[in-house]
C-alpha positions in Angstrom: 88.0 125.0 124.5 88.6 121.9 126.5 91.2 120.6 124.0 92.9 124.0 123.7 93.1 124.6 127.5 94.3 121.0 128.2 97.1 121.0 125.6 98.2 124.6 126.5 98.3 124.0 130.2 99.8 120.5 129.9 102.5 121.7 127.5 103.4 124.8 129.5 103.6 122.9 132.7 105.9 120.3 131.2 108.2 122.9 129.8 108.3 124.8 133.1 109.3 121.5 134.8 112.1 120.9 132.3 110.6 117.6 131.0 112.6 115.9 128.3 109.5 115.2 126.2 107.2 118.2 127.0 104.6 117.4 124.3 103.8 113.9 125.5 101.3 114.9 128.2 99.5 117.2 125.8 99.3 114.4 123.2 97.8 112.1 125.9 95.3 114.8 126.9 94.2 115.2 123.3 93.6 111.5 123.0 91.5 111.4 126.2 89.4 114.4 125.1 88.8 113.2 121.6 87.9 109.7 122.8 84.8 110.8 124.8 82.8 113.9 125.6 82.5 112.6 129.2 85.2 113.1 131.8 87.0 110.0 133.0 86.2 108.7 136.4 88.9 108.7 139.1 89.4 104.9 138.9 89.6 105.1 135.1 92.1 107.9 135.2 94.3 106.1 137.7 94.0 102.9 135.6 95.2 104.8 132.4 98.2 106.1 134.3 99.0 102.6 135.6 98.6 101.1 132.1 100.9 103.7 130.6 103.6 103.1 133.3 103.3 99.3 133.0 103.5 99.5 129.2 106.5 101.8 129.4 108.2 99.4 131.8 107.4 96.5 129.6 108.8 98.1 126.5 112.0 99.1 128.3 112.4 95.6 129.6 111.8 94.2 126.1 114.4 96.6 124.8 117.0 95.7 127.4 116.5 92.0 126.7 116.2 92.0 122.9 117.6 95.4 121.9 120.8 93.8 120.5 118.9 91.1 118.6 116.9 93.0 115.8 114.9 90.2 114.4 113.2 88.9 117.5 113.0 92.4 118.9 111.0 93.7 115.8 108.9 90.5 115.8 107.8 91.1 119.4 107.1 94.8 118.8 105.1 93.8 115.7 102.9 91.4 117.8 102.2 94.2 120.2 101.5 96.8 117.5 99.2 94.3 115.7 97.2 93.7 118.9 96.8 97.5 119.4 95.8 98.1 115.8 93.3 95.3 115.9 91.7 96.6 119.1 91.5 100.1 117.6 89.7 98.8 114.4 87.3 96.7 116.6 86.6 99.8 118.8 87.8 98.1 121.9 89.8 99.6 124.8 88.9 103.2 124.2 92.0 105.4 123.9 94.3 102.7 125.5 95.4 101.0 122.3 96.4 104.4 120.7 98.3 105.4 123.8 100.1 102.1 124.0 101.1 102.6 120.3 102.6 106.0 121.1 104.5 104.5 124.1 105.5 101.5 122.0 107.3 103.9 119.6 108.6 106.5 122.0 109.9 104.2 124.8 111.9 101.8 122.6 113.4 104.6 120.5 114.5 106.5 123.6 115.9 103.3 125.1 117.8 102.3 122.0 119.1 105.7 120.8 119.6 107.5 124.1 121.1 105.0 126.6 121.7 107.8 129.1 118.0 108.0 129.8 117.8 104.4 130.9 115.1 103.6 133.4 114.1 107.3 133.7 112.0 106.7 130.5 109.3 105.0 132.7 109.3 108.0 135.0 109.0 110.3 132.0 106.0 108.3 130.7 104.3 108.2 134.1 104.6 111.9 134.7 103.3 112.6 131.2 100.4 110.3 131.7 99.5 111.9 135.0 99.9 115.3 133.4 97.5 114.4 130.5 94.9 112.9 132.8 95.0 115.8 135.2 94.6 118.5 132.6 91.9 116.5 130.8 90.0 116.5 134.1 90.6 120.2 134.7 89.4 121.0 131.1 86.1 119.3 131.9 85.8 121.3 135.1 86.6 124.6 133.4 84.3 123.9 130.4 81.5 121.6 131.5 78.8 120.4 129.1 75.8 122.7 129.0 73.6 119.7 128.3 73.8 116.2 129.5 76.2 114.0 127.5 73.8 111.1 127.9 71.1 113.0 126.1 73.0 113.3 122.8 73.5 110.4 120.3 77.0 109.2 119.9 78.4 109.3 116.4 78.2 106.1 114.3 81.1 103.7 114.9 82.5 101.8 111.9 83.8 98.2 112.5 86.0 97.0 109.7 85.1 93.5 108.6 88.7 93.1 107.3 90.1 94.4 110.6 92.7 91.6 110.9 94.2 92.3 107.4 94.2 96.1 108.0 95.8 95.7 111.4 98.5 93.5 109.8 99.1 96.1 107.1 99.3 98.9 109.7 101.9 96.8 111.7 104.1 96.4 108.6 103.9 100.1 107.8 104.9 101.1 111.3 107.6 98.4 111.8 109.3 99.4 108.5 109.6 103.1 109.6 110.6 102.1 113.1 113.4 99.9 111.9 114.6 102.7 109.6 114.7 105.2 112.5 116.5 102.8 114.9 119.3 102.7 112.4 119.5 106.5 112.4 121.6 108.3 115.1 119.4 111.4 114.9 117.0 111.1 117.8 114.8 114.0 116.8 114.4 112.4 113.4 113.6 109.0 114.9 110.9 110.5 117.1 109.2 112.6 114.3 108.8 109.9 111.7 107.2 107.0 113.6 105.0 109.1 115.8 103.7 110.9 112.7 103.0 107.5 111.1 101.1 106.3 114.2 98.9 109.5 114.1 98.4 109.1 110.3 97.3 105.4 110.6 94.4 106.7 112.7 93.4 109.1 110.0 94.1 107.0 106.8 90.6 105.5 106.6 89.3 109.0 105.7 91.2 108.7 102.4 88.7 107.5 99.8 89.8 109.6 96.9 92.9 111.4 95.6 91.3 114.7 96.8 91.0 113.3 100.3 94.6 112.1 100.2 95.7 115.5 99.2 93.7 117.0 102.1 95.4 114.6 104.5 98.8 115.7 103.3 97.9 119.4 103.4 96.4 119.4 106.9 99.2 117.4 108.5 101.8 119.5 106.7 100.0 122.6 108.0 100.6 121.4 111.5 104.3 121.3 110.9 104.3 124.7 109.3 102.4 126.2 112.2 104.9 124.6 114.6 107.8 126.3 112.8 106.1 129.7 112.8 105.1 129.3 116.4 108.7 128.5 117.4 110.0 131.5 115.6 107.5 133.7 117.6 108.5 132.0 120.8 112.2 132.8 120.2 111.3 136.5 120.0 109.5 136.3 123.4 110.9 133.2 125.2 108.5 133.3 128.2 106.1 130.8 129.6 103.2 133.3 129.1 103.8 133.5 125.4 104.3 129.7 125.2 100.9 129.2 126.8 99.3 131.7 124.5 100.8 130.2 121.4 99.7 126.7 122.2 96.3 127.9 123.3 95.7 129.7 120.0 96.8 126.7 117.9 94.7 124.4 120.1 91.6 126.6 119.6 92.1 126.4 115.8 92.8 122.7 115.3 90.9 121.6 118.4 87.8 123.6 117.3 88.0 122.0 113.8 88.4 118.6 115.5 85.4 119.0 117.7 83.1 120.6 115.1 83.0 117.7 112.6 82.6 114.1 113.7 83.8 112.7 110.3 87.0 114.7 109.9 87.6 115.5 113.6 90.5 113.0 113.9 92.2 114.5 110.8 92.5 117.9 112.6 93.3 116.2 115.9 96.2 114.5 114.0 97.3 117.9 112.7 97.3 119.2 116.3 99.4 116.2 117.4 101.9 116.9 114.6 102.1 120.5 115.8 102.7 119.4 119.4 105.4 116.9 118.4 107.4 119.3 116.2 106.9 122.3 118.5 107.8 120.2 121.5 111.0 118.9 120.0 111.9 122.6 119.3 111.8 123.4 123.0 113.0 120.0 124.3 116.4 119.4 125.8 116.8 116.2 123.8 120.0 116.0 121.7 119.4 117.4 118.1 116.1 119.1 119.1 117.1 122.7 118.4 115.5 125.2 116.1 117.7 124.8 113.0 116.2 121.3 112.3 112.6 122.6 111.8 112.6 122.7 108.0 114.1 119.2 108.0 111.4 117.9 110.4 108.6 119.4 108.3 110.1 117.5 105.4 110.0 114.4 107.5 106.3 115.0 108.2 105.7 115.2 104.5 107.7 112.1 103.9 105.8 110.3 106.6 102.4 111.3 105.1 103.3 110.3 101.6 104.9 107.0 102.8 101.8 106.1 104.9 99.4 106.8 102.1 101.4 104.9 99.5 101.9 101.9 101.8 98.3 101.8 102.8 97.3 101.9 99.1 99.4 98.9 98.5 98.7 96.8 101.7 95.2 97.7 102.7 92.2 95.8 101.1 90.6 97.7 98.2 87.9 100.2 99.4 87.9 99.0 103.0 85.0 101.3 103.9 82.7 99.4 101.6 83.3 96.3 103.7 82.7 97.8 107.0 79.6 97.4 109.2 78.1 100.5 110.8 77.1 100.2 114.4 74.8 103.0 115.6 74.4 103.6 119.3 70.8 104.2 120.5 69.8 107.7 121.6 69.2 107.9 125.3 65.8 109.3 126.2 
C-alpha cells in the first residue's frame, strides 16, 4: 500500500504540475520505500534531496565541460558509475548510489540531447527528489507499521567477494548503451534504454539459470505491456482521477509482489520502474514522447533486457553468488 500510494500520488502530482519527467519522483519514492521499512528522518530526507541536486549539478557541469569531447567524457562518467556500482555491491550508502546512477543517466542525456532544457535540469531533479521524499513520508504516515520495525529481522544481505570485477562489468554494460543513446537523436529512445539497463543491473544477480533469465525478461516486459495498456485506457478518460487510479492499481500489483517476497522483490520493483518510465514518457511533454512510440519502446525494453543478460553472462565472473559472503543482521529483542 505504501508503494502504490506513493507512486500514484507522486506521479499524478507531477503530471498536474506539468513536469517534463513526471515519473522521476515516483521512481525515487519506489527506491526509498524498497530500501527500508522505516521512514527516513527529516535530516536524512533533506540530505537525499541535497545529494540529488548536487549530483545533478555536477553531471550538468561535467556535460558542459566535456560534452563535446566523447572520450574523456565517457571515462569520467565511467568512474562515477563504477563507484556507485561498487557501493551498491558492498551495501554502502543505502539508496543513494542507485539514485545517483539514475541521475547520472538522465541528466547527461537531457543535457546532451535537449540543449533547450539547460540548467533547468537541476531544478527538475530537485523537484523530483523533493516529490519522492515527501510522498515516501506520507506513505508511512498513511500506512504505519502495525508492529515495530525494530522487532523484525532484516533480510540477509549478500556481499559479493568479486564486487570490484562485477562493478567494472556493470560500468562497461551501462557505458556502451549510454554511448549508443547519445548518438541517437530520439530523446525518448535514449531515456528508455539506459534507465532500463540501470534497473536491470540491480536485478541481474537473481539470474542463476536459464529459467530465471526468462523470468527476468517476462516480468520486465510485462511492465512495458501494462504501461501500453494503461496509456490506452488513459486516452479514453484523460483525467487526473483516472491517472491516479491506474497508477495506484498497477502499484498495488507490482508493489505488492515486491513487498511480499524478499528474494524476488527487486525484480517486481524493477518491473514497476519500467512501467513508470514508459507510462511517464507517454504523458510527458518531452519531444518524441507521444503515444505512437509505445510499441517501439516496449521493443527497446526487450532489447535492453536481452542485452543486459548477455553482457552480464560474458563479463560477470562465473556463478558470482557462489563467491558471495552472507551477512545476517541480528534480531532485535
